[in-house]
N, C-alpha and C positions, 0 to 999 in steps of 0.2 A: 348424367355423369359429366363432370367438368373435363373439358379438353385441355391439351397442353398449353395452348395460347392463353386460356383463362388463368391457368396456374401461374404462368410467367408474368402476368400483369399484376399479380399480387405484390405487396411490399415484401422485400426479401425475408424479413423476420416472421412473416406469416406463411411462407412456403414450407413444404415438407422437408426441403433440403436444409432448413435451418434448425431442425430438431436438435442436433447436437449442440448448437449455440445455446439453446434454452437449457439443455442438460448441463452444460458447463456453467451457465448462469446460476442454476439451482445449487450446483456443487459449490460454486464460489460463495453463495449466500451462507451455506452451512460452514464453509471454511472460515469465512470472515466472522461469523457469529462466535465460533470457538476461539479464534485468535483475537478477535476484538475484545472479548472479555479479559483475556490474559494480558494483552498489551496495555489496555487502559488501566486495569486495576492492579497489575503487578507492582508498579512503583508506589502506588498509593497504599496498598496493603503492607508491603514490606517496609515502607518508611513510617507511615502513620499508625499502623496496627501492630507490626512486629518489631519496630524500634530500630531498624537499620538506618544508616546514614544515606542521604540521597546520593552522595558521591559513590559509595560502595555499590548501591543498587544500579546506578547508572553505568558503572564499570562492568557489573555482571551482565547487564543487557547488551552493552557494547561488545563484550567478549563473545557473546552468543551471536551477534551480528557478523563477526568475523567468520564464523562457521558457514554463514551464508555464501561467502566467497567460494568455499569448497563445494557447497551445495549447488550453486549455479553452474560451476564447471562440471560437476558430476551429473547434474540434471541435463545440461546441454549434451553431454556425451551419451547418456542413456536415451534421451529423447530422439536423437538422430541415429543411434546405433541399430542396425538391422535386427539384432537379437532381442531388443527391448522395446523401444518405441514410447509413444505418449502415455498410453494407459498404464503400462507397468510402472513407469516413473511416477505417475499420480498415485498409484496404490502404495508405493514405497514411501512417498511423502506423507500420505494420510496416516500410515502406521507410526512413523516417527513423531508426527505432531501429537497424536493421541497419547502416545507413551510419555512424551515430555509433559503434557498437561497433568497426567496422573501423578507423575513424580512430584510436581509442584504441590499438588493437593495433599499427598501423603507425607512428604518430607519438606516442609517449608523452612529450610535453613540455607545458609550461604552457599555451602558446597553444591546443594541440589539446585539452587538458583542458577549457578553457573552451568552445571551439567545440563539442566533442562533447557536453558537458553541455547547452549551449543547444539543440542538435538533439534530444537525448533528451528534454529538457523539453517541447519542442514536440510531439514524437511521443507522449509519455505523455499529454499533455493531450487529444489527439485520441482516443487509445485508450480511456481510461476512460469518457469521455462516450459514445462510440458503443457500446461493449460493454455498458455497463449499460443504456442505452436499449433495446438490442436484447432483452435479457433481460426487462425490464419489459414490452415490447410483447407477448411471447408467454406471459407468466405471469399467471394469475389473482391477484387481490389477496391472497387468503387463503393462497396458496402461495408468495409472493415470499420469505419468510424461508427456506423450504426451498431455493428456487432459488439464492439468494445464499449460503446455507450451502455448497452444492455448489461454487460459485465460490470461496468462502473455503477450502474443502478443496483446490481446485486451486491457489490462491495458496500455501498451505503446502507442498504437494507440489512445486510448481515452484520455490519459493524454496529448499526443502531440497535438491532435486537440484542447483540452481545452486551453493549454498554447499558442500555435501558433495563434489560433483564437482569444484568449483574447488579445494577443499583437497587432493584427491587429485592433481589435475593439477599443482598448484603444486609438489609434490615431484618431479614427473617432467620438467617442461619446463625448458629452459635459461634462458629469459627469461620472467619473471613476466607481462609484458604479453601473452604469447600467449593467456592466458585470455580477453582481450577479443576476439580473433579467433574463438575457439571460440564465444563468446557471440553474435557476429555471425552465425555459421552457424546456430545455434539459432533466431535471430530470422528468418532467411531461410526456415527450415522453417515457422515461424509464419505468414509471409506466404503461403506456398503453401497452407497449410491454409485460411486466410481466403478465398483465391481459389476453391478448389474444393469446400469443404464448407459454409461459412457462407453463408446466404441473406439477402437484404434483408427486413427486418421492418417498416419504416416504413409507416404507413398513408397512403394517398393523400389522403384527405379530411382537411384540417386546418382547425381553427377560426381559427387565426392564420397566414395565409399570409406575413405579413411577420415574418421571424424576428428582425430587429433591433428591431421594435416589441415582440416578445415579451420581449426582455431588459429593456426598460423596465417592463413589467408585473411581471416577476419581482422586480426590485429593490425594488418597493414592498411586497412580501409580508413582513409582520412576522415570521411564523413562519420563513420562509426566512432572514431576517436573524439570528435567534437561533440557528438551526441552523448557520449558517456560523460564528458565533462559537465554539460548542462544538466544532465539527469541527476548527477550527484548533488547539485544544488537543490533541485526539486525534491529529491527524496530526503535530504537532510531537513528541509522545511517540514515535510510531512512527519518525519520522526519527532521533531520538536513539538509539533501539534499534539501528537499522540502520547508521547512519553514525558514531556516536560511541562507543557502548558497547563494540564490539569493540576499538577503539583504546585505550579506557580500561583494559579488562581485560588487554590485551596489554602495555601500557607501564607500568601502575601496580600491578596486582594480580599481581605476578611470582611470588608463592609458589605459585600454582595451576598454573603451567606450567613446562616445562623448556626453558630457553633454551640449547640445546646448540650453537648456531651464532652467529657474530658478528652476523648480521643478525636473529637472533631468529626464524628461519623456523619452527622447530618450535613456538615459542610461538604464532605466527600460526595454524598448522594446528590446534593444540590448542584455541584459542578458536573457530576455525571449526567444529570437531567439536562442541564444547559448544553453540554457537549452533544448530547443525543439530538435534541430538537433544533438547535441553532446551527450545528455543523453537519451532522449526519442527515437529519431530517430535511433540511433545505437542500442539501446535496442530492438527496434521492428525488425530490420533487423537480429539481431543475436539470437533472442529468440529460435526459433525452431532448427537452426543448433547446438547451444550450448547444448541443451537437447539431441539431437541425438548423439553428440560426447561423452557426459558424462554418457549416459544411462548405460554403462557397469560398472560404479563405484557404490559403495554403496552410499546410500543417504547421510550418514554422511561424507563420503570422499568428495563428491561434496560441501557440506556446508563448509568444511574446506578450500577448494579452494576459495569459496566465501568470507570467513572471511579474508583470506590473501589479496584478491583484495581490500576489503574495507579499510584495513590498508594502502595499497599502494596508494589508491585514496586520502585518507585524508592527507597523506604525501605530495602528489603533490599539494593539495590545500594550505597547509602551505608554501610550497616552492614558490608558485606563487608570494608572495610579495617580495621575495628575488631577483627576476629577473624583475625589473620594465620595462625593455625595451621590453620584450617578454611575458607578462602575458597571452596573448591569447593562446599561445601554451600550457602552463601548464593547463589552464582552460579546453581546449579541451581534453587534455590527461586525466585530472582528471575525467571529465564527462564520457569519454569513458570507463574508468576503472570501475566507478560506475555503468554504464549501464550493463557491463558484470557481475559484482558482483550481481546486483539485478536480472538479468535474471536467474542466477543459484539459488539464494536463494528461489525465489517464488515457482517454481514447485517442487523442491526437499524438501523443508520444508513441503509443502502440502502432498507430498508422505510419509514423516515420520509420520505425524499425522494420515494419513489414515491407516498406518501399526499399529499404537498404539491403535486406537479406535476400540472397539467392534462394530459390525454392529448396535446394538440397542442403542448405546450411541454416535453415530457420532456427533449429534448436541451438546451434552454435552462436548465432547472432543474438538471439534472445538471452542466452546464458551470459554473454559478455555485457549486454545492455542491462540485465538485471543485477549485475554486480553493483550497480549504482545504489540499489536498495540496501545491499549489505554495507556499503561504505556509508551511506546516509544514516542508516540505523546504528552504525558504530559511532560516527561523529556526533549525531544529534543527542542521544542519551548521555554520553560521557561529558559533552560540553554543557548540556542543560543541567545534568546532575551536579556538576561542579559549581555552576552559577547559583543553583538553588541553595547550596551550602555556604555561600558567601554573604556579604552584607546586602541589605535591601537595594542599595544603589546598583551593585553589580547585577543582581537579579532583574532589576527593572531595565537596565541599559543593555542587557543581552538582546532584547527584542529590537531596539533601534539599530543596533549593530547588524542584526540579521536582516532588517529591512534594507540597510545600505548595501548589503551583499548582492541584492538583486540587480544592481547596476552592472556588475560583472557578468551576470547571467544574460542580460540583454545584449552585451557585447559578443558573447560566445554565440548566441543565436543569430546575430547579424553575420558572423563569419560562416556559420553553417549554411545560412541561406545563400550567401555568395558562392560557396562551394557547390551547392546543388544547382544554382543558376548556371554556373560555368560548365558543369557536367552536362546539363540539358543542352546548352549551346553547342557543345562539342559533338553531341549525338545528332544534331540537325544537319 
């Protein structure tokens, strides 16, 4: 029988105490598989299959993202509240997400597009706050980058399964919106896993029993304010990649795909495959090695590297239309750069918020920080959808303007690093 010292020398992710990290990773894979199919194919199906304008669809998605603002606040409250906690919040999120997917599959019209996105936004807000708080609860501070890297890997694998599987199913089903019903089934499996495998991790003894008062304390944290500003940029970039870039490549970079049908279905599937292998696939392969390589850096330094990569990736997207003979090379290069940038952003940003949050206010701090996703997914789809309905010049130059915006991100990260350095100095 192994003694305690032998167990403690194992890598954290192989210890029995990390069981719930792996449970959350499997749950996130299922969650992202369901949501990945919806987020990737929703604009493509509603615009290219059902005939809606890109602006209207982008507006519908963005309105749904606003519900995430309420979802994160509700999720933060429920996650830290003594009567609820992490697990109950996750179950609530799973039920909302599955219901929204089924609505989209049964009633693929504009009113249901808005209603379903509102419900999904509410559910997503609750999920991310509760899931991340649960992982922080059970992970030592020095191991959190590793834990969130595993969750990042689950993100990539789940999204890849959703997009790749959706692309295959799209060629088999008679009605494209059937994909949403299948996503709803996957999300129901996610709910069952939460019910029977995931345990409650919230500590009973809380310094701040009044969760609403905790929100007031968190809003006054200068470091959290700076972190929210920078995260809005990161999440807007991710939203553009998921909601707008596939539509741009499908409708504007036509030399890279074969449009053999009047609806451009083969073009849609080709872009889905490219997205899966070049963005999600590379991200999955590199997630853990990248975190291992960058662990010696400060979290802010790693985020600066990520910001530089986002700018480089958007520049490559813009340059794609300049080389009509070889657009596929620029598309693969851009997706690869985005994969690395995203791999760095997710675990290191989670580590930053874990450092900032008092133990008793983890749900509150995560709720506020995750508002960035709601804002990013509001700005990204509505801006991208508008640009895709304009002239090719505006559609092309959206990407170089986005690349230029990363300069402001580097400036904010510099101020955040200065703030943290001065805070550490004051504690010495």
